[in-house]
C-alpha positions as CSV (number, residue, x, y, z in Angstrom):
1,M,15.1,17.2,7.4
2,A,13.5,14.0,6.4
3,L,10.7,12.5,8.5
4,T,12.0,9.2,9.9
5,M,9.5,6.4,10.4
6,M,10.4,3.1,12.1
7,R,8.2,0.1,11.7
8,F,8.3,-2.7,14.3
9,N,6.6,-6.0,14.4
10,C,9.3,-8.0,16.3
11,I,9.3,-11.1,14.1
12,Q,11.5,-13.8,15.6
13,P,11.5,-17.1,13.7
14,G,11.7,-19.9,16.2
15,L,10.2,-17.8,19.0
16,E,13.1,-18.4,21.4
17,P,12.2,-16.4,24.5
18,N,15.6,-14.9,25.2
19,E,16.0,-13.8,21.6
20,M,12.5,-12.5,21.6
21,A,13.1,-10.5,24.8
22,D,16.3,-9.0,23.2
23,R,14.3,-8.0,20.1
24,Y,11.6,-6.2,22.0
25,N,14.2,-4.4,24.1
26,A,16.1,-3.4,20.9
27,M,12.8,-2.0,19.6
28,L,12.6,0.2,22.7
29,D,16.2,1.3,22.4
30,M,15.8,2.2,18.7
31,A,12.7,4.2,19.4
32,Q,14.7,6.1,22.1
33,V,17.4,6.9,19.6
34,L,14.8,8.2,17.2
35,D,13.5,10.4,20.0
36,E,17.0,11.7,20.7
37,L,17.4,12.6,17.1
38,G,14.4,14.9,17.3
39,G,11.5,12.6,16.9
40,G,9.6,10.8,14.2
41,M,7.0,8.1,14.0
42,V,6.9,4.5,15.0
43,T,4.4,2.3,13.2
44,L,3.0,-0.9,14.7
45,E,0.4,-3.5,13.6
46,E,-1.6,-6.4,14.9
47,H,-1.6,-10.1,13.9
48,H,-2.2,-13.3,15.9
49,G,-1.1,-16.9,15.7
50,A,1.9,-16.2,13.4
51,E,4.6,-18.8,13.6
52,N,7.2,-16.0,13.9
53,G,5.4,-14.0,16.7
54,W,4.3,-11.2,14.4
55,S,3.1,-8.3,16.6
56,S,0.3,-9.7,18.7
57,S,0.1,-7.0,21.4
58,P,0.5,-3.6,19.7
59,L,-1.2,-1.4,22.4
60,T,1.3,-2.8,24.9
61,M,4.2,-2.0,22.6
62,A,2.8,1.5,21.9
63,A,2.6,2.2,25.7
64,A,6.2,1.0,26.2
65,I,7.6,3.1,23.3
66,L,5.7,6.2,24.3
67,S,6.9,5.9,27.9
68,R,10.5,5.8,26.7
69,T,10.2,8.9,24.4
70,K,9.1,12.5,24.5
71,N,9.0,13.5,20.8
72,V,8.1,10.2,19.0
73,S,4.5,9.5,17.9
74,V,3.1,6.0,17.5
75,S,0.6,4.9,14.9
76,L,-1.1,1.5,15.0
77,S,-2.0,0.5,11.5
78,A,-4.1,-1.4,12.2
79,L,-5.7,-2.4,15.5
80,L,-8.1,-5.2,14.7
81,I,-11.1,-3.7,16.5
82,P,-13.6,-6.6,16.3
83,L,-11.2,-9.0,18.1
84,H,-11.3,-6.8,21.2
85,D,-13.7,-5.8,23.9
86,P,-14.5,-2.2,22.9
87,L,-14.7,-0.9,26.5
88,R,-11.3,-2.4,27.3
89,I,-9.5,-0.8,24.3
90,A,-11.3,2.5,24.7
91,E,-9.9,2.5,28.3
92,D,-6.4,1.5,27.1
93,M,-6.3,4.1,24.4
94,A,-7.5,6.8,26.7
95,V,-4.8,6.0,29.3
96,I,-2.1,5.8,26.7
97,D,-3.3,9.1,25.2
98,L,-3.1,10.7,28.6
99,M,0.4,9.3,29.4
100,S,1.8,10.4,26.0
101,K,-0.2,13.7,25.8
102,G,-1.8,12.8,22.5
103,R,1.1,11.0,20.7
104,L,-1.0,7.9,19.9
105,T,-2.8,7.4,16.6
106,V,-4.9,4.2,16.0
107,I,-6.2,3.0,12.7
108,G,-9.1,0.6,13.3
109,G,-9.2,-2.4,10.9
110,L,-11.3,-5.4,10.3
111,G,-8.4,-7.7,9.4
112,Y,-8.4,-10.3,6.7
113,R,-7.5,-13.6,8.3
114,P,-10.5,-15.8,9.4
115,S,-8.1,-17.8,11.6
116,E,-7.7,-14.8,13.9
117,Y,-11.4,-14.5,14.3
118,A,-11.7,-18.2,15.1
119,A,-9.0,-18.0,17.7
120,H,-10.7,-15.1,19.5
121,G,-14.2,-16.7,19.3
122,K,-15.5,-14.1,16.9
123,S,-17.7,-14.6,13.9
124,W,-16.0,-13.9,10.6
125,A,-19.3,-13.6,8.9
126,D,-20.5,-10.9,11.3
127,R,-17.3,-8.9,11.3
128,G,-18.9,-5.8,9.8
129,K,-21.7,-5.8,12.4
130,I,-19.2,-6.3,15.2
131,M,-17.0,-3.5,13.9
132,D,-20.0,-1.1,13.8
133,E,-20.9,-1.9,17.4
134,C,-17.4,-1.5,18.6
135,V,-16.8,1.8,16.9
136,D,-20.1,3.1,18.3
137,V,-19.2,2.0,21.8
138,M,-15.7,3.4,21.7
139,L,-16.9,6.9,20.6
140,K,-19.5,6.9,23.3
141,A,-17.0,5.7,25.9
142,W,-14.6,8.5,25.2
143,T,-17.2,11.2,26.1
144,G,-16.8,10.1,29.8
145,E,-20.6,10.1,30.1
146,P,-22.8,7.2,31.1
147,F,-24.5,5.3,28.2
148,E,-26.4,2.1,27.7
149,Y,-24.4,-0.9,26.6
150,R,-25.8,-4.4,26.3
151,G,-28.6,-3.9,28.8
152,T,-26.6,-2.0,31.5
153,T,-25.4,1.5,32.1
154,V,-21.7,1.9,31.7
155,Q,-19.2,4.8,32.1
156,V,-15.6,4.8,30.9
157,T,-13.1,6.9,32.8
158,P,-10.7,8.7,32.6
159,R,-11.5,10.8,29.6
160,P,-8.6,10.9,27.1
161,Y,-6.2,13.8,26.8
162,T,-7.1,14.5,23.2
163,Q,-10.6,15.8,22.7
164,P,-13.1,14.6,21.7
165,H,-11.1,11.4,21.5
166,P,-7.7,10.0,20.7
167,M,-6.7,10.2,17.1
168,F,-8.8,7.4,15.6
169,L,-9.2,6.5,12.0
170,L,-10.7,3.6,10.2
171,G,-8.8,1.6,7.6
172,G,-9.6,-0.4,4.5
173,T,-9.9,-0.2,0.8
174,S,-13.5,-1.1,0.2
175,K,-16.8,0.8,-0.2
176,P,-18.2,-0.7,3.0
177,A,-15.2,0.6,4.9
178,A,-15.7,4.0,3.2
179,R,-19.3,4.1,4.2
180,R,-18.6,3.1,7.8
181,A,-16.0,5.9,8.2
182,A,-18.3,8.5,6.7
183,R,-21.3,7.4,8.8
184,F,-19.3,7.7,12.0
185,G,-17.6,11.0,10.8
186,L,-14.2,9.5,11.1
187,P,-11.1,9.9,8.9
188,I,-10.0,6.9,6.8
189,M,-6.6,5.5,5.9
190,W,-6.5,3.4,2.8
191,A,-4.0,0.5,2.7
192,A,-3.2,1.5,-0.9
193,P,-4.3,4.4,-3.2
194,V,-7.9,3.8,-4.2
195,P,-9.2,7.0,-5.9
196,E,-12.6,5.6,-6.8
197,I,-13.3,4.4,-3.3
198,E,-12.0,7.8,-1.9
199,A,-14.6,9.6,-4.1
200,H,-17.2,7.3,-2.7
201,Y,-16.1,8.2,0.9
202,Y,-16.5,11.9,0.3
203,E,-19.9,11.4,-1.4
204,K,-21.1,9.5,1.7
205,C,-19.7,12.2,4.0
206,A,-21.8,14.7,2.2
207,E,-24.8,12.4,2.3
208,Y,-24.5,11.8,6.1
209,G,-23.6,15.4,6.9
210,T,-20.3,14.4,8.4
211,Q,-16.8,15.8,7.8
212,G,-13.7,13.6,7.4
213,F,-10.6,13.2,5.4
214,A,-8.9,10.3,3.6
215,M,-5.2,9.4,3.4
216,A,-3.2,6.8,1.6
217,P,0.4,5.7,1.2
218,P,2.2,7.3,-1.7
219,D,2.3,5.4,-5.0
220,D,6.0,4.9,-4.6
221,F,5.9,3.7,-1.0
222,H,8.8,1.5,-0.1
223,H,10.7,0.4,3.0
224,V,14.3,1.6,3.1
225,F,17.4,-0.2,4.6
226,F,20.8,1.5,4.9
227,A,24.1,-0.1,4.1
228,E,27.6,1.3,3.2
229,D,27.7,-1.2,0.3
230,V,24.3,-2.0,-1.3
231,D,25.3,-5.5,-2.6
232,A,26.7,-6.5,0.8
233,G,23.6,-5.1,2.4
234,W,21.3,-7.3,0.3
235,A,23.6,-10.3,1.0
236,A,23.3,-9.7,4.8
237,M,19.6,-8.7,5.0
238,G,17.9,-10.1,1.9
239,E,16.7,-13.4,3.3
240,H,15.3,-11.8,6.4
241,I,13.4,-9.2,4.4
242,L,12.1,-12.0,2.1
243,H,10.9,-14.0,5.1
244,E,8.6,-11.1,6.1
245,A,7.5,-10.3,2.5
246,T,6.5,-13.9,1.8
247,T,4.8,-14.4,5.1
248,Y,2.7,-11.3,4.6
249,S,2.0,-12.3,1.0
250,S,0.7,-15.7,2.1
251,W,-2.0,-14.0,4.2
252,Q,-3.3,-12.0,1.3
253,T,-6.2,-12.8,-1.0
254,S,-6.8,-11.5,-4.5
255,D,-9.4,-8.9,-3.3
256,I,-7.0,-7.3,-0.8
257,K,-5.2,-4.1,-1.8
258,S,-2.0,-3.2,0.1
259,S,1.0,-1.0,-0.6
260,A,3.1,-3.4,1.4
261,H,2.2,-6.5,-0.6
262,S,5.2,-8.0,-2.3
263,H,4.9,-10.7,-5.0
264,A,8.5,-11.7,-4.9
265,K,9.6,-15.3,-4.4
266,T,13.4,-14.8,-4.2
267,V,15.7,-12.2,-2.9
268,S,16.7,-11.1,-6.5
269,E,13.0,-10.7,-7.3
270,L,12.5,-8.7,-4.1
271,R,15.4,-6.4,-5.0
272,E,14.0,-5.9,-8.5
273,E,10.5,-5.2,-7.3
274,G,11.5,-2.1,-5.3
275,L,9.1,-2.4,-2.4
276,Y,12.1,-3.0,-0.1
277,Q,15.2,-1.0,-1.0
278,V,18.7,-1.1,0.3
279,V,20.5,2.2,-0.2
280,S,23.8,3.7,0.7
281,P,24.0,6.8,2.9
282,A,24.9,8.9,-0.1
283,Q,21.9,7.6,-2.0
284,A,19.7,8.3,1.0
285,V,20.9,11.9,1.3
286,E,20.5,12.5,-2.5
287,E,17.0,11.1,-2.6
288,A,15.9,13.1,0.6
289,K,17.3,16.3,-0.8
290,A,15.4,15.7,-4.1
291,A,12.2,15.1,-2.2
292,G,12.6,18.2,-0.1
293,D,9.8,18.8,2.4
294,F,8.2,15.5,1.4
295,A,11.3,13.3,2.3
296,V,10.5,10.2,4.3
297,F,12.6,7.4,5.5
298,A,10.3,4.4,6.1
299,M,12.7,2.2,8.0
300,H,12.1,-1.3,9.1
301,P,15.3,-2.0,11.0
302,L,14.3,-5.4,12.7
303,C,12.5,-6.7,9.6
304,G,11.9,-10.4,9.3
305,G,14.0,-11.5,12.3
306,M,17.1,-9.6,11.1
307,P,20.0,-10.0,13.5
308,I,19.9,-7.1,16.0
309,S,23.5,-6.2,15.3
310,E,22.7,-5.8,11.6
311,S,19.7,-3.6,12.5
312,W,21.9,-1.3,14.6
313,K,24.2,-0.7,11.7
314,Q,21.3,0.9,9.9
315,I,20.5,3.1,13.0
316,D,24.2,4.2,13.2
317,L,24.3,5.1,9.5
318,L,21.1,7.2,10.0
319,R,22.4,9.2,13.0
320,N,26.1,9.4,12.1
321,E,26.0,10.0,8.3
322,I,22.6,10.5,6.8
323,L,20.8,13.0,9.2
324,P,24.0,15.1,9.8
325,A,24.3,15.5,6.0
326,L,20.7,16.8,5.8
327,A,20.9,19.1,8.8
């Protein structure tokens, strides 16, 4: 059976409140279907100030999804740690971890958009220093013991369900990110395969006397969309997928490595590129069988403000045709 992942960022061009409400509720309904199919993973992310409403409150989304499910795990990749009060998110993560009995994973990131720092009154130049302080505070907070923070004694309760703390990784693709994760003894999730940086991470773990592990998306990572007819699927979904791809690309700078970074300018270029793939149920089954135990469907059913009805067609193909053929 393939692992099914569903990514949600609830983009809604125009930001019409009723449409946005429907989109968030569709997300919850789709996560519940995933749960009823036996479970899988939902992935969320954090951005701010996007004209299409791109995922500004992922911890709230995670709590809602986990409250509607029993078998689904949620991964935030990434939560932009320096934009938050570290005591506040340590508390939020602990409570969500308790409610879900350990089904929350958070990858802590710095982010790469100075505008987000400006909007939150944070110093872009000091982002590394802020990140270090936040991570240190969060790890101390999860012990449940009193500690000194900014001139006063604080204590965070309740302690999380997962010990010693909720599943918490750091993210990035740079040597400073690798050193930070090694210094704190935390795992790291690369945004793209970076073998030379990974080697640096393990060297630093040995130097600091810490233990950790590193993960990265596969070299052939891609989002998958299901359609009975592939050409018709591209015709119905292509512009919405392109909207997301070009929005994300516009935020990237040349020094950023990301497995989700498209360089396409048109739907035809996007299709040729392969980062977003529309496949038929038969193709999906064939590829999953070939991948065996490593089969993954990285779905993005509401991508780019896609009509919710079009998104449900993909869910129906998954549960009615694809997964039964793999059972």
